[in-house]
BANUKOL-197194 format. One line per field, with one value per residue: x, y, z of N, C-alpha, C in turn. Coordinates in steps of 0.1 Angstrom, whole numbers, padded with zeros to 4 digits. Last residue first. Example, Ala and Ser with C-alpha at 12.3 -4.5 7.8 and 13.67 -1.06 7.14 Angstrom:
BEGIN
n.xx: 0128; 0132
n.yy: -0022; -0057
n.zz: 0071; 0078
ca.xx: 0137; 0123
ca.yy: -0011; -0045
ca.zz: 0071; 0078
c.xx: 0129; 0132
c.yy: 0000; -0033
c.zz: 0079; 0078
// end
This chain:
BEGIN
n.xx: 0898; 0912; 0916; 0951; 0972; 0990; 0997; 1024; 1035; 1027; 1000; 1002; 1008; 1043; 1066; 1077; 1081; 1091; 1107; 1132; 1134; 1140; 1138; 1163; 1162; 1170; 1178; 1175; 1201; 1206; 1187; 1197; 1220; 1209; 1196; 1218; 1230; 1209; 1207; 1232; 1229; 1208; 1221; 1239; 1221; 1209; 1231; 1238; 1216; 1218; 1242; 1249; 1270; 1295; 1316; 1319; 1314; 1333; 1331; 1315; 1312; 1301; 1317; 1301; 1270; 1252; 1221; 1196; 1167; 1146; 1121; 1098; 1082; 1047; 1028; 1029; 1027; 1013; 0991; 0993; 1007; 1022; 1035; 1034; 1056; 1071; 1073; 1088; 1113; 1126; 1157; 1179; 1211; 1229; 1258; 1273; 1293; 1311; 1307; 1306; 1286; 1277; 1273; 1254; 1233; 1227; 1219; 1196; 1179; 1167; 1149; 1149; 1128; 1126; 1134; 1106; 1081; 1065; 1053; 1067; 1067; 1084; 1077; 1098; 1124; 1144; 1165; 1165; 1192; 1207; 1238; 1258; 1276; 1293; 1285; 1280; 1258; 1238; 1239; 1228; 1202; 1192; 1192; 1175; 1150; 1141; 1126; 1100; 1085; 1067; 1062; 1067; 1069; 1082; 1100; 1116; 1144; 1156; 1164; 1149; 1128; 1113; 1105; 1091; 1070; 1057; 1047; 1031; 1009; 1022; 1037; 1056; 1043; 1041; 1066; 1088; 1123; 1155; 1175; 1205; 1216; 1241; 1264; 1271; 1254; 1230; 1223; 1219; 1197; 1178; 1174; 1161; 1138; 1127; 1124; 1106; 1079; 1066; 1086; 1106; 1133; 1169; 1192; 1223; 1240; 1267; 1288; 1314; 1327; 1330; 1329; 1312; 1303; 1315; 1311; 1287; 1280; 1247; 1223; 1194; 1173; 1140; 1116; 1102; 1122; 1136; 1117; 1115; 1141; 1139; 1120; 1129; 1155; 1152; 1139; 1160; 1181; 1169; 1167; 1194; 1213; 1239; 1262; 1276; 1259; 1275; 1283; 1278; 1282; 1282; 1252; 1243; 1227; 1211; 1219; 1198; 1195; 1208; 1227; 1244; 1276; 1287; 1304; 1328
n.yy: 0972; 1002; 1028; 1025; 1011; 1027; 1059; 1068; 1054; 1036; 1013; 0978; 0960; 0956; 0961; 0980; 0970; 0940; 0923; 0899; 0865; 0854; 0873; 0868; 0852; 0869; 0887; 0914; 0922; 0907; 0918; 0943; 0937; 0927; 0950; 0967; 0952; 0952; 0980; 0984; 0966; 0978; 1001; 0989; 0979; 1003; 1016; 0999; 1003; 1030; 1053; 1076; 1071; 1059; 1068; 1040; 1014; 1005; 1020; 1021; 1006; 1020; 1021; 0999; 1009; 1015; 1006; 1009; 0998; 1004; 0992; 1013; 1014; 1021; 1038; 1048; 1042; 1069; 1072; 1068; 1044; 1036; 1011; 1020; 1032; 1013; 0993; 1005; 1008; 0984; 0990; 0999; 1004; 1024; 1028; 1057; 1069; 1097; 1108; 1109; 1121; 1101; 1078; 1088; 1094; 1069; 1055; 1069; 1066; 1042; 1027; 0992; 0967; 0967; 0953; 0939; 0938; 0918; 0929; 0956; 0982; 1007; 1041; 1054; 1052; 1034; 1049; 1077; 1096; 1125; 1139; 1163; 1187; 1200; 1212; 1191; 1181; 1200; 1197; 1171; 1176; 1195; 1179; 1159; 1172; 1176; 1155; 1163; 1177; 1160; 1135; 1117; 1141; 1170; 1176; 1200; 1197; 1211; 1231; 1240; 1252; 1230; 1222; 1245; 1246; 1222; 1227; 1250; 1231; 1213; 1213; 1195; 1172; 1173; 1167; 1144; 1154; 1149; 1160; 1164; 1159; 1167; 1146; 1134; 1116; 1127; 1129; 1102; 1094; 1114; 1106; 1081; 1089; 1106; 1090; 1068; 1071; 1060; 1030; 1019; 1018; 1018; 1044; 1061; 1091; 1106; 1133; 1157; 1165; 1148; 1124; 1096; 1068; 1046; 1046; 1035; 1008; 1010; 1014; 1009; 1025; 1026; 1053; 1072; 1090; 1097; 1111; 1133; 1145; 1150; 1170; 1195; 1198; 1195; 1220; 1237; 1229; 1236; 1263; 1270; 1242; 1218; 1209; 1190; 1196; 1225; 1246; 1240; 1233; 1259; 1269; 1259; 1266; 1249; 1250; 1258; 1237; 1225; 1197; 1187; 1174; 1158; 1169; 1179
n.zz: 0980; 0967; 0969; 0966; 0959; 0946; 0951; 0927; 0896; 0876; 0884; 0872; 0854; 0846; 0834; 0850; 0875; 0884; 0910; 0902; 0911; 0935; 0965; 0991; 1021; 1053; 1071; 1068; 1062; 1039; 1022; 1019; 1004; 0981; 0972; 0966; 0945; 0926; 0921; 0908; 0886; 0873; 0864; 0845; 0826; 0818; 0807; 0786; 0770; 0763; 0765; 0776; 0792; 0789; 0803; 0824; 0831; 0847; 0870; 0892; 0922; 0954; 0986; 1011; 1028; 1057; 1069; 1093; 1109; 1135; 1156; 1173; 1202; 1201; 1193; 1168; 1137; 1117; 1092; 1065; 1042; 1021; 1041; 1076; 1097; 1111; 1093; 1074; 1086; 1084; 1067; 1040; 1026; 1006; 0987; 0974; 0949; 0940; 0906; 0879; 0863; 0845; 0862; 0880; 0862; 0850; 0873; 0880; 0858; 0854; 0882; 0892; 0902; 0939; 0970; 0989; 1000; 0991; 0969; 0952; 0947; 0966; 0961; 0934; 0924; 0928; 0938; 0956; 0968; 0981; 0980; 0994; 0974; 0956; 0934; 0917; 0930; 0924; 0895; 0892; 0902; 0884; 0861; 0868; 0869; 0844; 0837; 0844; 0826; 0816; 0841; 0862; 0888; 0893; 0922; 0943; 0965; 0996; 1013; 1033; 1020; 1012; 1038; 1047; 1028; 1034; 1060; 1053; 1032; 1005; 0983; 0984; 0977; 0950; 0938; 0954; 0957; 0959; 0987; 1004; 1038; 1058; 1075; 1100; 1111; 1114; 1087; 1080; 1097; 1090; 1064; 1068; 1082; 1063; 1040; 1050; 1055; 1034; 1026; 1010; 0989; 0992; 0983; 0979; 0978; 0962; 0970; 0971; 1004; 1036; 1048; 1033; 1050; 1061; 1088; 1092; 1093; 1109; 1134; 1146; 1169; 1176; 1177; 1190; 1200; 1178; 1163; 1180; 1177; 1148; 1143; 1155; 1146; 1119; 1112; 1119; 1102; 1078; 1080; 1082; 1070; 1062; 1050; 1076; 1108; 1101; 1072; 1037; 1002; 0977; 0960; 0927; 0897; 0870; 0835; 0808; 0780; 0759; 0772; 0790; 0787; 0817; 0847; 0857
ca.xx: 0892; 0910; 0904; 0940; 0963; 0982; 0992; 1012; 1037; 1041; 1005; 1001; 0996; 1031; 1058; 1075; 1070; 1094; 1095; 1129; 1130; 1149; 1132; 1155; 1167; 1161; 1181; 1163; 1194; 1214; 1186; 1184; 1222; 1218; 1188; 1208; 1237; 1214; 1196; 1228; 1240; 1206; 1210; 1244; 1230; 1200; 1223; 1247; 1219; 1206; 1240; 1238; 1258; 1283; 1316; 1322; 1303; 1331; 1342; 1308; 1322; 1299; 1313; 1313; 1280; 1259; 1235; 1202; 1181; 1149; 1135; 1101; 1094; 1058; 1026; 1038; 1025; 1024; 0992; 0994; 1000; 1011; 1035; 1031; 1046; 1067; 1066; 1075; 1104; 1119; 1145; 1172; 1199; 1224; 1245; 1272; 1280; 1311; 1307; 1316; 1293; 1280; 1283; 1266; 1239; 1232; 1231; 1207; 1184; 1181; 1150; 1151; 1136; 1121; 1137; 1120; 1089; 1074; 1045; 1069; 1055; 1084; 1077; 1086; 1116; 1131; 1166; 1158; 1184; 1200; 1225; 1254; 1266; 1299; 1287; 1291; 1270; 1241; 1243; 1242; 1211; 1194; 1200; 1188; 1156; 1149; 1140; 1107; 1095; 1077; 1058; 1060; 1072; 1069; 1101; 1104; 1139; 1151; 1172; 1160; 1138; 1119; 1112; 1103; 1080; 1063; 1057; 1041; 1012; 1016; 1025; 1060; 1047; 1029; 1062; 1076; 1111; 1146; 1166; 1195; 1214; 1227; 1259; 1279; 1267; 1237; 1225; 1229; 1210; 1183; 1180; 1174; 1147; 1130; 1132; 1120; 1088; 1067; 1076; 1095; 1122; 1156; 1186; 1211; 1237; 1253; 1285; 1302; 1328; 1329; 1326; 1323; 1297; 1315; 1325; 1287; 1287; 1260; 1231; 1206; 1181; 1153; 1124; 1094; 1111; 1143; 1122; 1103; 1136; 1149; 1118; 1115; 1152; 1159; 1132; 1147; 1182; 1172; 1155; 1185; 1210; 1228; 1250; 1278; 1265; 1277; 1277; 1285; 1276; 1288; 1264; 1241; 1239; 1211; 1220; 1208; 1189; 1207; 1218; 1230; 1267; 1286; 1293; 1322
ca.yy: 0967; 0987; 1024; 1034; 1004; 1018; 1048; 1070; 1062; 1037; 1026; 0988; 0968; 0954; 0950; 0983; 0979; 0949; 0929; 0912; 0875; 0851; 0866; 0876; 0851; 0861; 0873; 0906; 0928; 0905; 0904; 0942; 0943; 0918; 0938; 0971; 0955; 0940; 0973; 0991; 0965; 0965; 1002; 0996; 0970; 0992; 1022; 1001; 0989; 1025; 1039; 1077; 1077; 1053; 1072; 1054; 1021; 0998; 1023; 1023; 1008; 1012; 1027; 1005; 1000; 1021; 1001; 1015; 0995; 1007; 0991; 1004; 1019; 1012; 1033; 1054; 1034; 1061; 1072; 1082; 1048; 1044; 1017; 1011; 1038; 1026; 0990; 1001; 1020; 0988; 0981; 1001; 0996; 1023; 1021; 1048; 1064; 1086; 1111; 1101; 1129; 1114; 1077; 1082; 1104; 1080; 1051; 1068; 1079; 1043; 1036; 1007; 0972; 0963; 0963; 0938; 0950; 0915; 0926; 0942; 0975; 0994; 1030; 1054; 1064; 1029; 1045; 1064; 1091; 1112; 1138; 1149; 1182; 1192; 1221; 1200; 1174; 1197; 1210; 1174; 1166; 1199; 1192; 1155; 1167; 1187; 1154; 1154; 1184; 1165; 1146; 1112; 1128; 1166; 1170; 1193; 1202; 1200; 1229; 1232; 1261; 1238; 1213; 1240; 1257; 1224; 1216; 1250; 1243; 1211; 1222; 1209; 1174; 1175; 1181; 1146; 1149; 1153; 1150; 1170; 1156; 1172; 1152; 1144; 1111; 1123; 1141; 1110; 1086; 1113; 1119; 1082; 1079; 1111; 1102; 1066; 1075; 1074; 1037; 1010; 1027; 1012; 1035; 1055; 1080; 1101; 1119; 1152; 1162; 1160; 1136; 1106; 1080; 1047; 1050; 1049; 1012; 1003; 1020; 1000; 1026; 1021; 1042; 1062; 1085; 1090; 1098; 1125; 1140; 1140; 1157; 1190; 1201; 1185; 1207; 1238; 1228; 1222; 1255; 1273; 1256; 1223; 1211; 1197; 1187; 1213; 1243; 1246; 1230; 1247; 1272; 1259; 1267; 1257; 1243; 1262; 1242; 1239; 1204; 1184; 1185; 1159; 1164; 1167
ca.zz: 0993; 0967; 0963; 0969; 0967; 0938; 0959; 0935; 0908; 0879; 0880; 0883; 0851; 0855; 0828; 0836; 0873; 0873; 0905; 0908; 0900; 0923; 0954; 0982; 1008; 1044; 1073; 1071; 1073; 1051; 1025; 1025; 1017; 0989; 0975; 0976; 0957; 0931; 0927; 0920; 0895; 0879; 0873; 0857; 0833; 0824; 0818; 0797; 0775; 0771; 0761; 0766; 0798; 0783; 0789; 0822; 0823; 0834; 0861; 0879; 0912; 0942; 0973; 1005; 1023; 1045; 1067; 1081; 1105; 1121; 1153; 1161; 1196; 1204; 1207; 1178; 1149; 1122; 1106; 1070; 1054; 1018; 1028; 1065; 1089; 1118; 1106; 1070; 1084; 1096; 1070; 1053; 1027; 1019; 0988; 0986; 0952; 0948; 0920; 0885; 0873; 0841; 0851; 0885; 0871; 0842; 0865; 0890; 0861; 0849; 0870; 0894; 0892; 0925; 0960; 0983; 1003; 1002; 0980; 0956; 0944; 0959; 0970; 0942; 0920; 0923; 0924; 0957; 0957; 0984; 0973; 0996; 0983; 0967; 0945; 0914; 0931; 0937; 0902; 0888; 0908; 0898; 0861; 0865; 0881; 0850; 0833; 0852; 0834; 0807; 0833; 0850; 0882; 0888; 0909; 0939; 0951; 0987; 1001; 1037; 1026; 1002; 1029; 1054; 1029; 1021; 1057; 1063; 1040; 1018; 0983; 0986; 0991; 0958; 0939; 0946; 0961; 0948; 0980; 0995; 1024; 1057; 1062; 1093; 1107; 1126; 1095; 1074; 1097; 1104; 1066; 1061; 1088; 1077; 1040; 1046; 1066; 1034; 1034; 1015; 0993; 0989; 0993; 0973; 0987; 0960; 0972; 0964; 0989; 1027; 1056; 1032; 1046; 1046; 1083; 1091; 1081; 1106; 1123; 1144; 1157; 1181; 1170; 1184; 1209; 1189; 1158; 1178; 1190; 1154; 1139; 1157; 1161; 1126; 1110; 1126; 1117; 1081; 1079; 1093; 1070; 1069; 1041; 1063; 1097; 1107; 1085; 1048; 1015; 0983; 0968; 0941; 0904; 0882; 0847; 0817; 0792; 0759; 0763; 0792; 0782; 0803; 0840; 0863
c.xx: 0895; 0905; 0901; 0927; 0950; 0972; 0984; 1008; 1024; 1044; 1019; 1006; 0994; 1020; 1046; 1066; 1067; 1082; 1098; 1115; 1126; 1146; 1141; 1149; 1157; 1167; 1173; 1166; 1182; 1207; 1194; 1183; 1209; 1219; 1196; 1200; 1228; 1221; 1200; 1217; 1237; 1217; 1208; 1234; 1235; 1209; 1215; 1240; 1228; 1209; 1229; 1235; 1246; 1270; 1303; 1322; 1307; 1321; 1339; 1319; 1315; 1309; 1311; 1309; 1292; 1270; 1240; 1217; 1185; 1164; 1137; 1116; 1098; 1070; 1037; 1036; 1035; 1021; 1003; 0995; 1002; 1002; 1021; 1031; 1044; 1056; 1062; 1067; 1090; 1110; 1139; 1160; 1193; 1211; 1241; 1259; 1280; 1296; 1307; 1318; 1306; 1289; 1287; 1277; 1252; 1239; 1236; 1220; 1196; 1187; 1164; 1150; 1137; 1131; 1132; 1122; 1104; 1083; 1053; 1061; 1056; 1070; 1077; 1087; 1102; 1122; 1153; 1157; 1177; 1191; 1219; 1240; 1265; 1289; 1293; 1295; 1282; 1255; 1246; 1247; 1226; 1204; 1203; 1197; 1171; 1155; 1148; 1122; 1103; 1088; 1069; 1054; 1062; 1072; 1086; 1106; 1127; 1145; 1168; 1169; 1150; 1130; 1119; 1111; 1092; 1073; 1064; 1052; 1022; 1019; 1017; 1048; 1051; 1032; 1050; 1070; 1099; 1133; 1159; 1188; 1204; 1224; 1244; 1275; 1275; 1251; 1233; 1233; 1221; 1197; 1185; 1181; 1161; 1140; 1136; 1128; 1103; 1076; 1078; 1084; 1110; 1145; 1173; 1205; 1223; 1251; 1270; 1300; 1315; 1330; 1325; 1319; 1309; 1309; 1325; 1301; 1288; 1267; 1244; 1213; 1193; 1162; 1136; 1102; 1104; 1133; 1129; 1108; 1124; 1144; 1127; 1115; 1138; 1156; 1139; 1139; 1169; 1174; 1157; 1172; 1199; 1225; 1238; 1266; 1266; 1264; 1281; 1278; 1285; 1282; 1269; 1254; 1236; 1224; 1218; 1208; 1199; 1201; 1218; 1221; 1252; 1276; 1295; 1311
c.yy: 0952; 0983; 1010; 1029; 1012; 1010; 1039; 1057; 1063; 1045; 1028; 1002; 0979; 0964; 0947; 0973; 0982; 0958; 0940; 0917; 0888; 0861; 0864; 0868; 0860; 0861; 0864; 0892; 0919; 0911; 0901; 0928; 0942; 0923; 0929; 0958; 0958; 0941; 0959; 0984; 0972; 0962; 0989; 0998; 0977; 0983; 1012; 1007; 0990; 1011; 1032; 1063; 1078; 1058; 1066; 1057; 1036; 1005; 1016; 1024; 1009; 1016; 1017; 1011; 1007; 1012; 1008; 1011; 1002; 1005; 0994; 1004; 1009; 1018; 1023; 1049; 1039; 1053; 1063; 1083; 1062; 1048; 1023; 1018; 1029; 1032; 1003; 0996; 1016; 0999; 0985; 0992; 0999; 1015; 1020; 1041; 1054; 1082; 1097; 1104; 1122; 1122; 1091; 1082; 1100; 1091; 1062; 1064; 1079; 1057; 1039; 1014; 0987; 0969; 0958; 0949; 0948; 0926; 0923; 0940; 0961; 0988; 1017; 1042; 1065; 1040; 1040; 1059; 1078; 1108; 1125; 1147; 1167; 1187; 1214; 1209; 1182; 1190; 1208; 1187; 1169; 1189; 1196; 1168; 1164; 1183; 1166; 1153; 1175; 1172; 1151; 1124; 1125; 1152; 1165; 1188; 1193; 1206; 1217; 1228; 1253; 1246; 1220; 1231; 1253; 1235; 1218; 1240; 1241; 1224; 1221; 1219; 1188; 1177; 1183; 1160; 1152; 1147; 1157; 1159; 1165; 1170; 1155; 1151; 1121; 1119; 1138; 1122; 1095; 1106; 1120; 1095; 1080; 1102; 1107; 1079; 1075; 1079; 1052; 1017; 1019; 1020; 1029; 1045; 1074; 1089; 1117; 1137; 1156; 1156; 1148; 1119; 1091; 1060; 1051; 1054; 1027; 1009; 1013; 1006; 1016; 1019; 1038; 1051; 1073; 1084; 1090; 1111; 1131; 1136; 1147; 1175; 1195; 1186; 1196; 1225; 1229; 1220; 1241; 1265; 1258; 1238; 1216; 1197; 1195; 1207; 1229; 1242; 1236; 1245; 1259; 1262; 1268; 1257; 1253; 1254; 1246; 1245; 1219; 1191; 1180; 1171; 1165; 1161
c.zz: 0994; 0980; 0963; 0962; 0970; 0945; 0950; 0943; 0915; 0892; 0884; 0879; 0862; 0851; 0837; 0829; 0858; 0871; 0895; 0902; 0907; 0912; 0942; 0971; 0999; 1030; 1065; 1074; 1078; 1063; 1038; 1030; 1025; 1003; 0984; 0981; 0969; 0945; 0933; 0928; 0908; 0889; 0880; 0868; 0846; 0832; 0825; 0809; 0787; 0777; 0769; 0760; 0788; 0789; 0782; 0807; 0820; 0825; 0847; 0868; 0898; 0931; 0962; 0991; 1017; 1041; 1055; 1080; 1093; 1119; 1138; 1158; 1185; 1197; 1211; 1192; 1160; 1135; 1112; 1085; 1058; 1030; 1025; 1052; 1077; 1110; 1113; 1082; 1081; 1095; 1083; 1054; 1040; 1020; 1003; 0987; 0963; 0951; 0928; 0900; 0879; 0851; 0846; 0874; 0875; 0850; 0857; 0882; 0871; 0852; 0867; 0881; 0893; 0915; 0946; 0973; 0998; 1006; 0993; 0969; 0948; 0958; 0962; 0952; 0927; 0919; 0919; 0943; 0960; 0973; 0976; 0990; 0984; 0977; 0957; 0925; 0927; 0939; 0916; 0894; 0905; 0905; 0875; 0866; 0880; 0863; 0840; 0850; 0843; 0814; 0824; 0842; 0871; 0880; 0905; 0924; 0947; 0975; 0992; 1025; 1030; 1008; 1018; 1045; 1036; 1021; 1044; 1060; 1051; 1026; 0996; 0986; 0994; 0972; 0949; 0949; 0952; 0951; 0969; 0988; 1017; 1042; 1062; 1081; 1098; 1123; 1107; 1082; 1091; 1104; 1080; 1063; 1081; 1083; 1053; 1046; 1062; 1045; 1032; 1023; 0997; 0995; 0987; 0983; 0982; 0970; 0969; 0966; 0984; 1013; 1048; 1041; 1045; 1041; 1068; 1086; 1080; 1094; 1121; 1131; 1157; 1169; 1179; 1177; 1203; 1199; 1169; 1173; 1189; 1168; 1146; 1155; 1165; 1141; 1118; 1124; 1124; 1096; 1082; 1092; 1081; 1067; 1049; 1054; 1084; 1113; 1090; 1061; 1026; 0997; 0974; 0949; 0919; 0889; 0859; 0830; 0802; 0771; 0765; 0782; 0784; 0799; 0825; 0855
// end
């Protein structure tokens, strides 16, 4: 399924099992606590659930607007048959108790913007080889766009899709930023927030097969992903997306982390 990733040994994961597919005791424990809370504080508008494969390797990609996104997205997938695996920032895994539950449920820490960040690709490929559902935020961090529109993505998603040829399902979501504002830590729980998640038809990467090392092809394929997500977000919002996508590579803002911290 994958090309040679070099001399570093790839990790090996067991095939997903249980119901929803991919669940384990830690995942079930977390779901038993988190899902009832989400049901209390959100009103859910879920569409396109028929596009989520019930089994087999699949990459589900989504736009990123709030720290609440992984909970909202995992709830959507879990309720529709798949317990996903995410590659999350390493600092979350160091939080007492929560970090242990996240790690125990099968999620993998990633040291972003470091020399070890490339190891994430090894784990992602291994998850897909085993037949898991892999959740990916192509932007790599919360969007820096002031209007919460998807920004320019990182090429890792394109490389992963081209290398593995796994099914890629675009999932646009909106509303989580009202539940928990970007970089916020206190959710708005005094009202039920409407959160919308839409799963689209599989993306077609056939024109880029064999070009996993071609940077121009990776940039083009990544823009294809972000364009699809943006169009889906625009339909949810009933608005027209900006003509020019925010590009963090040409911005003075930090590539990761809370860029608003310390500002007044």
